[in-house]
C-alpha positions, -999 to 999 in steps of 0.1 A, spaced: 50 565 -469 84 573 -484 88 536 -493 54 536 -510 61 568 -528 95 556 -540 81 524 -554 54 544 -571 79 567 -586 98 537 -599 67 526 -617 64 560 -634 101 559 -644 96 523 -658 66 533 -679 83 565 -692 115 547 -702 101 514 -715 69 528 -731 81 561 -743 68 552 -778 33 551 -763 35 587 -750 8 600 -773 -15 572 -764 -12 578 -726 -16 615 -730 -47 610 -752 -63 587 -726 -56 611 -698 -71 639 -718 -101 619 -730 -111 608 -695 -110 642 -679 -143 649 -662 -151 679 -683 -156 656 -713 -184 640 -694 -203 673 -695 -192 686 -729 -194 653 -748 -209 623 -730 -239 641 -714 -252 656 -747 -249 623 -765 -266 603 -737 -293 630 -733 -305 626 -768 -303 588 -766 -315 580 -731 -325 611 -711 -329 594 -677 -295 579 -679 -280 613 -689 -295 629 -658 -281 601 -637 -247 606 -654 -245 642 -643 -255 634 -607 -229 606 -605 -202 628 -620 -210 658 -597 -214 638 -565 -185 616 -572 -162 645 -579 -174 663 -548 -165 632 -527 -131 632 -544 -126 668 -535 -134 663 -498 -110 633 -497 -82 653 -514 -85 680 -487 -85 654 -459 -58 630 -472 -31 656 -483 -18 633 -510 15 641 -526 21 641 -564 51 624 -580 63 654 -599 68 675 -568 76 647 -543 107 636 -562 121 671 -560 115 676 -523 122 643 -507 154 634 -489 146 597 -492 172 590 -518 200 606 -499 233 605 -518 220 580 -543 206 593 -576 169 597 -578 148 587 -608 146 614 -635 110 616 -645 95 636 -674 67 662 -671 40 669 -696 14 697 -700 -12 677 -680 13 667 -653 11 699 -633 -23 696 -617 -27 718 -586 -49 697 -563 -36 671 -538 -29 637 -553 -50 613 -534 -73 598 -545 -70 602 -583 -100 622 -597 -95 608 -632 -96 572 -619 -125 578 -595 -145 598 -621 -139 573 -649 -149 544 -627 -182 560 -617 -191 576 -650 -183 546 -672 -200 522 -648 -231 544 -652 -228 542 -690 -221 504 -689 -252 498 -667 -273 517 -693 -259 495 -721 -267 464 -700 -303 475 -698 -306 483 -735 -287 453 -749 -299 426 -726 -335 435 -732 -330 426 -769 -311 394 -761 -333 364 -751 -306 337 -752 -288 332 -719 -255 324 -734 -256 355 -755 -265 375 -724 -235 360 -706 -212 369 -735 -225 405 -735 -219 409 -698 -184 395 -700 -176 417 -729 -189 448 -713 -172 441 -680 -139 433 -698 -142 466 -717 -149 485 -685 -119 472 -666 -96 477 -697 -107 514 -697 -99 516 -660 -65 500 -665 -56 524 -693 -67 554 -672 -46 543 -642 -15 537 -664 -19 570 -681 -20 589 -648 10 571 -635 29 577 -669 24 615 -668 36 616 -632 4 631 -619 -3 603 -595 13 574 -577 -1 539 -584 -17 536 -550 -36 568 -556 -52 557 -589 -60 523 -574 -77 541 -545 -95 563 -570 -110 533 -588 -120 514 -557 -128 542 -532 -165 539 -542 -165 502 -548 -184 477 -527 -176 442 -537 -211 430 -535 -229 459 -552 -205 476 -576 -195 512 -578 -211 528 -548 -218 563 -560 -232 552 -594 -252 523 -579 -266 544 -551 -278 572 -574 -292 547 -599 -315 534 -571 -325 569 -560 -356 576 -581 -358 612 -566 -331 624 -590 -354 618 -619 -383 636 -603 -363 664 -586 -378 699 -590 -358 731 -596 -358 738 -558 -342 704 -552 -315 711 -577 -309 745 -561 -307 731 -526 -285 702 -537 -260 727 -554 -260 749 -523 -256 720 -500 -226 706 -519 -210 741 -521 -217 750 -485 -204 717 -470 -172 719 -490 -166 756 -481 -174 748 -445 -147 722 -444 -124 746 -461 -130 773 -435 -128 749 -405 -94 736 -416 -82 772 -423 -92 782 -388 -71 754 -373 -41 766 -394 -43 741 -423 -36 758 -456 -56 739 -482 -39 757 -510 -6 741 -502 -7 720 -533 -11 750 -556 21 765 -543 39 732 -548 27 729 -584 39 765 -591 73 758 -575 81 724 -591 64 724 -625 91 727 -652 71 752 -672 49 779 -656 23 777 -684 16 740 -676 3 749 -641 -34 745 -644 -54 765 -618 -85 749 -635 -76 716 -618 -76 731 -583 -102 717 -558 -120 750 -555 -123 753 -593 -138 718 -596 -162 726 -567 -177 756 -585 -176 738 -619 -196 708 -606 -221 728 -586 -227 751 -616 -233 720 -638 -258 706 -614 -277 739 -611 -276 743 -649 -291 709 -654 -320 718 -630 -326 751 -648 -326 734 -682 -350 706 -672 -375 729 -655 -373 758 -679 -405 767 -698 -386 762 -731 -378 725 -722 -414 719 -711 -426 730 -746 -400 713 -767 -399 681 -746 -434 671 -754 -425 654 -786 -388 651 -788 -388 614 -798 -381 617 -835 -347 603 -845 -341 631 -871 -350 658 -846 -327 643 -820 -298 639 -845 -301 676 -855 -302 687 -819 -272 665 -809 -251 677 -838 -259 714 -831 -253 709 -794 -218 693 -799 -207 721 -823 -221 749 -801 -204 735 -769 -170 731 -786 -172 767 -799 -184 779 -765 -155 761 -747 -129 775 -771 -143 811 -771 -150 815 -734 -120 810 -712 -123 825 -676 -92 845 -667 -71 823 -644 -54 851 -626 -86 869 -615 -93 851 -582 -129 852 -573 -140 862 -608 -124 831 -622 -145 809 -599 -177 829 -606 -172 827 -644 -163 789 -642 -196 784 -623 -215 803 -650 -198 785 -678 -205 751 -663 -241 760 -657 -245 770 -694 -234 736 -707 -264 715 -695 -288 745 -699 -278 747 -736 -280 710 -741 -314 705 -724 -333 737 -734 -316 763 -755 -305 742 -785 -337 721 -787 -357 753 -786 -336 770 -813 -338 739 -835 -376 737 -831 -379 774 -839 -357 771 -870 -376 741 -883 -409 756 -877 -440 735 -886 -418 711 -905 -398 705 -873 -429 697 -854 -438 671 -879 -405 654 -873 -413 652 -836 
């Protein structure tokens, strides 16, 4: 593994020295493809455009990130920014001097890359939705072929940019981002997680009880694995200590990127979606929410509200169990507000005029 890690570190060093002028671009890509943007940005947009695809988007993101979490705990992957400072592989020779950035110091194990794996599943889901929409309008076979080639080219360009950005910031080795992209890939059927959920019609018909049970199941299985490994003497928080030890600046260590934080965040999101879809408010508003003007108003209000909410409500990172509880509640609020609260408030504000727009 040392040979693999050293070659990967050389890739990071090469990118940082030869493409230093693209630092802003790589940082922007890494930030934009964070999974939280799926819930705060992509889900609201997709919900007011294609509701069924938005529901699938959340399921794909949550289940995919849960699989990523379990694999991280089982694979014990190193990260470049701490491996280079601990390894004795280089001996008396000088080791590559790599730069750290605010998003470098993630606290979870490194393999597989959550950014790469999440982007592959989420953007595949969005791409398949675009396929369905665009190809229905195109009758000519050559045009259909051109659309397919264009969308697939765009998809893989995005994946390449995500992988390069994660290697550039020294958060992952190249083999970890490649594994992240292809861990759920079946050569015959595409991205496994996204494709499997797209064929599972039950997610569109799931009741509130199903959402509750799914959230509890994901949470319970992950915590069970955590406790079992703890009982046999495996400390699953080892990566958090390494991050705190080797990150150049203490304020860059993001507890929000720890596996437990992502677990509570994702299960909260799934439960919040179930609460929103099956709330009495959504049942009333959803009867006629097909008007373009109505949806535009709701989308604009949702995006503004979520950004304000995200900025104003920051769970205290040093409060232990309270941090995880508040993260769970914050994540549950995002789909609940998108699906039920904002549409209800818009409908109430517009009154009878709003109903005419529906």
